[in-house]
C-alpha positions as CSV (number, residue, x, y, z in Angstrom):
1,M,75.1,-70.8,-107.4
2,N,72.5,-72.3,-105.5
3,K,69.1,-70.6,-106.5
4,L,67.4,-70.0,-103.2
5,I,63.4,-70.9,-103.8
6,K,61.3,-68.7,-101.4
7,R,58.0,-70.1,-100.2
8,E,55.2,-68.0,-98.8
9,S,53.7,-69.2,-95.7
10,G,50.2,-68.7,-95.0
11,F,46.8,-70.4,-95.4
12,T,45.5,-71.6,-99.1
13,L,41.6,-70.7,-99.8
14,I,40.9,-74.3,-99.2
15,E,42.2,-74.7,-96.2
16,V,40.3,-71.2,-94.7
17,L,37.0,-72.6,-96.5
18,I,37.3,-76.2,-94.3
19,V,37.9,-74.1,-91.4
20,V,34.8,-72.2,-92.2
21,V,32.5,-75.2,-93.0
22,I,33.7,-77.0,-89.6
23,L,33.1,-73.5,-87.3
24,G,29.4,-73.4,-89.1
25,F,28.9,-77.4,-88.4
26,L,29.5,-76.5,-85.2
27,A,27.9,-73.2,-84.4
28,S,24.6,-75.1,-86.2
29,T,24.5,-78.1,-84.3
30,V,25.5,-76.6,-80.3
31,G,24.4,-73.2,-81.2
32,P,20.5,-73.8,-80.5
33,E,21.6,-76.4,-77.9
34,L,23.4,-73.6,-75.6
35,F,20.6,-70.4,-76.4
36,G,18.1,-72.8,-75.1
37,K,20.2,-73.5,-71.6
38,V,20.3,-69.9,-71.8
39,S,16.8,-69.1,-72.0
40,Q,15.8,-71.9,-69.1
41,A,18.6,-69.6,-67.2
42,K,16.6,-66.6,-67.7
43,Q,13.3,-68.4,-66.5
44,T,14.5,-69.9,-63.7
45,T,16.6,-66.5,-62.5
46,A,12.3,-64.8,-62.8
47,Q,11.1,-67.5,-60.8
48,N,14.1,-67.2,-57.7
49,Q,12.8,-63.5,-58.5
50,L,9.4,-64.2,-57.7
51,D,10.3,-66.2,-54.8
52,V,12.3,-62.9,-53.3
53,F,8.9,-60.8,-53.9
54,K,7.0,-63.4,-52.1
55,L,9.1,-63.1,-49.0
56,A,9.3,-59.3,-49.4
57,L,5.3,-58.9,-50.1
58,D,5.1,-61.3,-47.1
59,S,6.7,-59.5,-44.8
60,Y,5.1,-56.2,-45.6
61,R,1.7,-58.2,-45.3
62,L,3.0,-59.1,-41.5
63,D,3.8,-55.6,-40.8
64,N,0.9,-53.7,-42.1
65,G,-2.2,-56.1,-41.9
66,R,-2.5,-56.3,-46.0
67,Y,-0.4,-57.0,-49.3
68,P,0.2,-53.2,-51.6
69,S,-2.4,-52.5,-53.5
70,T,-2.1,-52.4,-57.3
71,E,-1.7,-48.7,-57.6
72,Q,0.9,-48.8,-54.5
73,G,2.7,-51.8,-56.9
74,L,6.0,-53.3,-56.3
75,E,7.8,-49.5,-55.1
76,A,6.0,-50.3,-51.5
77,L,8.3,-52.6,-51.3
78,I,11.3,-49.9,-51.6
79,E,9.7,-46.6,-50.4
80,E,6.5,-46.4,-47.9
81,P,3.8,-45.6,-50.3
82,S,1.7,-42.0,-50.1
83,I,-1.3,-43.6,-51.9
84,S,-4.1,-45.0,-50.2
85,P,-4.4,-47.4,-48.2
86,A,-1.6,-46.1,-46.1
87,P,0.4,-48.5,-44.2
88,N,0.0,-48.9,-40.4
89,N,3.6,-49.9,-39.6
90,W,5.8,-50.1,-42.9
91,N,9.2,-51.0,-41.3
92,G,10.9,-51.1,-44.7
93,P,12.6,-51.5,-47.4
94,Y,11.5,-55.2,-48.1
95,L,14.2,-55.5,-51.1
96,D,18.0,-55.2,-50.2
97,D,18.1,-53.2,-53.3
98,K,16.9,-49.8,-53.4
99,Q,15.3,-50.6,-56.8
100,V,12.6,-53.3,-57.9
101,P,14.7,-55.1,-60.1
102,L,13.9,-55.6,-63.5
103,D,13.0,-59.4,-64.8
104,P,15.8,-60.9,-67.1
105,W,14.5,-59.5,-70.0
106,G,14.7,-56.1,-69.0
107,N,11.0,-55.9,-68.2
108,P,9.2,-54.6,-64.8
109,Y,7.3,-57.5,-63.4
110,N,3.3,-57.7,-63.3
111,Y,1.8,-56.9,-59.7
112,K,-2.1,-56.9,-59.3
113,N,-3.9,-57.1,-55.7
114,P,-6.0,-58.6,-55.6
115,G,-5.1,-61.0,-57.9
116,E,-7.9,-62.8,-60.9
117,H,-5.6,-66.1,-60.0
118,N,-5.0,-65.8,-56.5
119,Q,-8.3,-64.3,-55.4
120,H,-7.0,-64.0,-51.6
121,K,-3.9,-62.9,-52.2
122,Y,-2.0,-61.1,-55.4
123,D,-0.8,-62.2,-58.5
124,L,2.9,-61.5,-59.6
125,W,4.2,-62.3,-63.4
126,S,6.9,-61.6,-65.9
127,Y,5.9,-61.8,-69.5
128,G,9.1,-63.5,-70.5
129,L,11.0,-62.9,-73.4
130,D,8.3,-61.8,-75.9
131,N,6.8,-59.2,-73.0
132,Q,3.1,-60.7,-74.3
133,E,0.9,-62.6,-72.5
134,G,1.0,-66.4,-73.3
135,G,3.8,-68.5,-73.4
136,T,5.8,-70.1,-76.3
137,K,8.4,-72.4,-76.4
138,E,11.0,-69.6,-77.0
139,S,9.3,-67.7,-74.2
140,T,7.4,-68.9,-71.7
141,D,5.7,-66.6,-68.7
142,V,6.6,-66.7,-65.3
143,T,3.9,-66.8,-62.5
144,N,3.4,-67.2,-59.0
145,W,0.0,-69.3,-59.9
């Protein structure tokens, strides 16, 4: 009788190691480039949000004769401020959402009126990924000045 020889199918250890090495090489060469694009996309998103705030703040100023104070903050774009100086003709909300959006890194935007950089207007900024003043290559501050 013929003896049947059974062969088990599967991958050898060498084949698995070769695939792991190839995947590691691809991740080390392509990964940093992709992460750089994600970081740039978040900075672009933050800059776009600053532009939306600018439009909302300008509408607030047109209605009320002044920008919200630092104490009133960006919340004045959502709810009529109860803190002095009271707005003359609040016609909000000035933002589509019913809340002030966070920056792409999950932190609140910073607002100061009058500004240190824009003395006749306001300063509006995000500290970026590290949420600390001063940018780095990985975490650039996004500002309106």
